[in-house]
C-alpha positions in Angstrom: 0.0 0.0 0.0 2.5 2.6 -1.0 1.2 6.2 -1.0 -1.8 5.3 1.2 -2.7 8.0 3.8 -2.2 7.1 7.4 -5.2 7.4 9.7 -4.9 9.0 13.2 -3.9 6.0 15.3 -1.0 5.3 12.9 0.2 8.8 12.2 3.7 9.5 13.4 3.9 12.0 16.2 6.0 15.0 15.1 9.1 15.3 17.2 9.4 18.5 19.2 11.9 19.5 21.9 10.6 18.3 25.2 12.0 20.5 27.9 9.8 19.5 30.8 10.1 16.4 32.9 7.4 14.6 34.9 8.6 11.9 37.4 6.1 9.2 38.4 6.2 6.5 41.1 4.2 3.4 40.2 3.9 -0.2 41.1 5.7 -2.9 39.2 2.3 -4.2 37.9 1.3 -0.7 36.6 4.7 -0.3 34.9 4.3 -3.7 33.2 0.8 -2.9 32.1 2.0 0.4 30.6 4.9 -1.3 28.8 2.6 -4.0 27.4 0.1 -1.4 26.2 2.8 0.7 24.6 4.2 -2.4 22.9 0.7 -3.3 21.6 0.4 0.2 20.2 3.9 0.1 18.7 5.0 3.1 20.7 7.6 3.8 23.4 6.3 3.9 26.9 6.9 7.7 27.0 4.9 8.2 23.8 2.1 6.0 24.9 1.8 7.6 28.4 2.0 11.2 27.0 -0.6 10.6 24.3 -2.9 8.7 26.6 -2.6 11.2 29.4 -3.0 14.2 27.1 -6.0 12.7 25.4 -7.7 12.1 28.7 -6.8 15.6 30.0 -8.2 17.2 26.8 -11.4 15.2 27.1 -11.9 16.2 30.8 -11.2 19.8 30.1 -13.2 20.2 26.9 -16.5 20.9 28.6 -14.8 23.6 30.8 -13.4 25.4 27.8 -15.9 24.9 25.0 -19.7 24.7 24.9 -22.1 24.8 22.0 -25.4 26.7 22.0 -28.0 27.0 19.4 -28.8 30.6 18.2 -31.7 31.1 20.7 -29.7 29.9 23.7 -26.7 32.0 22.6 -28.9 35.1 22.6 -30.2 34.2 26.0 -26.6 33.6 27.3 -25.5 37.0 25.9 -28.5 38.7 27.5 -27.7 37.2 30.8 -24.1 38.4 30.6 -25.2 41.9 29.6 -27.9 42.2 32.2 -27.2 44.3 35.3 -26.5 42.3 38.5 -29.6 41.3 40.5 -29.9 42.5 44.1 -29.8 39.8 46.7 -30.8 41.1 50.2 -29.7 37.9 52.0 -26.3 38.0 50.3 -25.9 41.7 51.3 -26.8 40.8 54.9 -24.2 38.0 54.8 -21.5 40.3 53.7 -22.3 42.7 56.6 -21.7 39.9 59.2 -18.2 39.3 60.6 -16.3 36.6 58.8 -14.0 34.0 60.3 -11.3 35.5 58.1 -11.8 39.0 59.6 -9.1 40.0 62.1 -10.4 40.0 65.6 -10.6 43.5 67.2 
């Protein structure tokens, strides 16, 4: 299959200068598992761990950085952002009370 395009799991990772280091302590079993998984993926343990950890990190952070809204909900979101703050009497009372963080007289 010469000239065939490579799909994502088989695409080579571009080499970049890695300047940061992350040390891990793990059990012998965990290390063996990572080594076996890396070998099955035809990758070094470092490549496997970095790719897997970054993929998981991106997935966990995605909903905190990006969200999709249809046009109607987008307009409602913008209106809420642009609206003046609401008055909350109980919150105002709470801020008038002494806090555990206030220095004692």
